[in-house]
C-alpha positions in Angstrom: 0.0 0.0 0.3 1.2 3.4 -1.3 2.2 6.0 1.3 -0.2 8.8 0.8 1.0 11.6 -1.0 0.8 15.4 -0.1 -1.9 17.8 -1.6 0.0 20.3 -4.1 -1.5 23.6 -1.8 0.2 26.8 -1.6 2.8 26.7 0.9 1.2 28.9 3.8 4.2 30.5 5.0 4.5 31.8 1.6 1.6 33.8 1.3 1.8 37.2 1.3 1.6 39.0 5.0 -1.5 41.3 4.1 -2.1 41.3 8.1 0.9 42.3 9.1 1.4 45.4 6.3 -2.0 46.3 7.3 -1.1 46.7 11.2 2.3 48.2 10.4 0.9 50.9 8.3 -1.1 53.0 10.7 1.9 53.0 13.0 3.7 54.2 10.0 1.4 56.8 9.6 2.0 58.1 12.7 5.7 57.8 13.5 6.2 60.2 9.9 3.4 62.5 11.2 4.8 62.4 15.1 8.3 63.7 12.4 6.5 65.9 10.5 5.3 68.0 13.9 8.6 67.9 15.3 9.8 69.8 12.4 7.3 72.3 12.5 7.5 73.2 16.1 11.4 73.4 15.3 11.3 75.9 13.3 8.7 77.4 15.4 11.3 77.5 18.6 13.9 79.1 16.3 11.2 81.6 15.2 10.5 82.1 18.6 14.5 82.6 19.7 14.9 84.9 17.5 12.5 87.2 18.2 13.2 87.2 21.9 16.7 87.8 21.3 16.3 90.3 19.5 13.6 92.0 21.8 16.3 92.1 24.6 18.1 94.1 22.8 15.5 96.8 22.4 14.9 99.7 24.8 12.5 99.1 27.1 8.9 100.6 26.2 6.3 102.7 28.5 3.8 100.6 29.9 0.7 102.4 27.7 2.6 101.4 24.7 2.6 97.7 25.5 -1.4 98.6 26.4 -1.1 99.9 22.4 0.4 97.0 21.0 -2.6 94.6 22.8 -5.2 96.2 21.0 -3.8 96.3 17.7 -3.1 92.8 18.2 0.3 92.6 18.1 2.9 90.3 19.6 3.8 91.7 23.5 6.1 88.7 24.5 9.4 89.4 26.1 9.4 93.1 25.0 11.5 94.7 27.3 8.7 97.6 29.2 9.1 99.8 32.2 6.2 101.7 34.3 6.2 103.9 37.4 3.9 103.4 40.1 3.3 102.1 43.4 3.0 98.7 44.8 -0.2 98.2 46.2 1.3 95.6 48.7 -1.5 94.7 50.3 -4.0 93.3 46.9 -1.1 91.2 46.4 -1.8 87.9 44.4 0.5 84.4 44.8 1.1 81.8 41.6 2.3 78.7 42.1 6.1 78.6 41.0 9.7 76.7 41.6 12.9 78.2 41.5 15.8 76.1 41.0 14.2 73.6 42.9 12.8 75.2 45.7 8.6 75.2 46.0 6.6 78.4 46.6 5.4 81.6 44.7 6.1 84.8 42.4 4.4 87.6 43.5 2.4 89.5 41.3 2.0 92.6 43.0 -0.6 95.9 41.4 1.5 98.7 40.5 -0.6 102.0 40.5 1.2 104.5 37.8 -0.4 108.0 37.3 -3.8 108.6 35.8 -5.6 105.5 38.0 -4.4 102.7 35.5 -2.8 99.5 37.2 -0.6 97.0 36.3 -0.1 93.7 38.0 4.0 93.1 38.1 5.5 89.7 38.4 8.3 91.0 41.7 10.0 87.4 41.6 9.4 84.0 43.9 9.6 83.8 47.9 9.3 80.6 49.3 6.5 78.4 50.9 7.4 80.3 54.8 7.2 84.2 53.3 3.9 84.1 51.2 2.4 86.2 54.4 3.1 89.6 54.0 3.7 90.4 57.5 7.0 87.5 57.3 8.7 89.4 55.1 7.7 93.3 55.7 11.6 94.5 53.9 10.4 92.8 51.3 7.1 95.3 50.7 8.6 98.4 48.9 7.3 102.2 49.6 6.5 104.6 47.9 7.1 105.7 43.8 9.6 103.0 42.3 10.7 102.4 38.7 9.8 99.2 37.2 11.3 97.5 34.6 10.9 94.4 32.6 9.4 92.0 30.4 6.2 92.2 28.8 3.6 88.4 29.1 0.3 87.6 28.0 -2.5 86.7 29.8 -3.7 83.6 29.1 -7.8 82.9 27.1 -8.7 80.3 29.9 -6.8 77.5 31.7 -3.7 76.1 29.6 -4.8 71.8 30.4 -7.2 69.8 31.9 -4.4 68.8 34.2 -3.7 72.4 36.1 -5.6 72.7 39.1 -8.1 75.2 39.3 -7.0 78.3 41.3 -8.0 78.7 44.7 -9.9 82.3 45.1 -9.9 81.2 49.0 -6.3 81.0 50.3 -4.8 83.0 46.9 -3.3 80.3 45.1 -3.2 80.7 40.8 -2.2 77.7 39.1 -1.9 79.5 36.4 -1.8 83.3 35.4 -5.9 83.9 34.9 -5.5 87.3 35.1 -9.5 87.9 35.1 -9.7 86.8 38.9 -6.7 88.9 39.4 -8.4 91.9 38.8 -11.7 91.2 41.1 -9.7 89.7 43.7 -7.9 92.5 44.2 -10.8 94.8 43.9 -10.2 96.8 40.6 -12.7 97.8 37.6 -11.1 95.6 34.6 -10.9 99.4 32.7 -8.1 100.1 34.9 -5.7 97.6 34.7 -3.7 97.3 32.1 -4.1 94.1 29.6 -1.2 91.9 30.0 1.9 91.5 33.0 5.4 92.9 33.9 7.9 90.3 35.3 10.5 92.3 36.7 13.9 92.1 36.1 15.9 91.1 39.0 16.3 94.0 41.5 18.1 94.3 45.1 15.3 94.4 47.3 15.5 94.4 50.7 16.0 91.5 52.9 16.9 89.2 49.9 12.8 88.7 49.0 11.4 88.7 46.7 13.7 86.8 43.6 13.8 88.6 40.6 14.5 88.1 36.7 12.4 84.7 37.5 11.6 84.7 33.2 12.5 81.7 31.7 14.9 82.9 28.7 17.0 80.1 27.5 14.2 77.8 26.4 15.0 74.1 25.4 15.5 73.2 22.0 15.2 69.5 21.3 12.3 69.0 18.7 15.5 68.4 15.9 16.6 64.9 18.3 13.4 64.3 18.7 12.3 64.7 14.6 15.1 62.5 14.2 13.9 60.0 16.7 10.7 59.5 15.1 11.7 59.4 11.5 14.5 56.3 12.8 12.0 54.5 14.2 9.7 55.1 11.4 12.9 53.8 8.7 13.1 51.1 11.4 9.7 49.6 10.9 10.1 49.5 7.2 13.4 48.0 7.2 12.4 45.4 9.8 8.8 45.3 7.7 10.1 44.6 4.4 13.2 41.7 5.7 10.1 40.1 7.6 7.7 40.0 3.8 11.4 39.2 2.1 11.9 35.9 4.1 8.3 34.9 4.0 8.2 35.1 0.1 11.9 33.8 -0.4 
């Protein structure tokens, strides 16, 4: 009795792996999209850094001039600005922040200028235990002062759902809510200039607050990220091609 013979069915291992290819293509598309996004972010960051560098060398603009730029819809970020007035320390607002590894608050203090105009000035950082005014009387600058710093835009809303809500009762902010600061400090919105000033570092009695907290040296790693995503995409194509070639060989 002769042994049974194999049928001439197609070799299962040599069929084209459509399922593998179909599953890999969306992954490849995502990797390429991430690489393209990082390239776009790289161009944006380079333009921002060039803008910051150019503006830091410019002469300070009066606060009223910055307010005019805001009204015209112009970009005011990192523009040097100057203002004169008297700090209303009793209306100070506290923004949760870190500085050189320590946690505490940035002091956003209203500067009351001539003509009943007000602008909120980020005077700088203090640690947690110096949040209350009575614990740092030396920091309460009295009388008319001249403030020089960088203009910072106000936000339209909370930047992300993961950012906590601001605590009005405890006077603690987790994002720069200009409207809440104005309301809580007891000012009419029309009397407050629609931006913030980050004060430059200055000598303050007692050493607090520490000014000059604006981040200027922004990291720019987008080229590395783009190379990483594109590299993963190329690797996937090579691995997939080798797999298909071995199956079809």
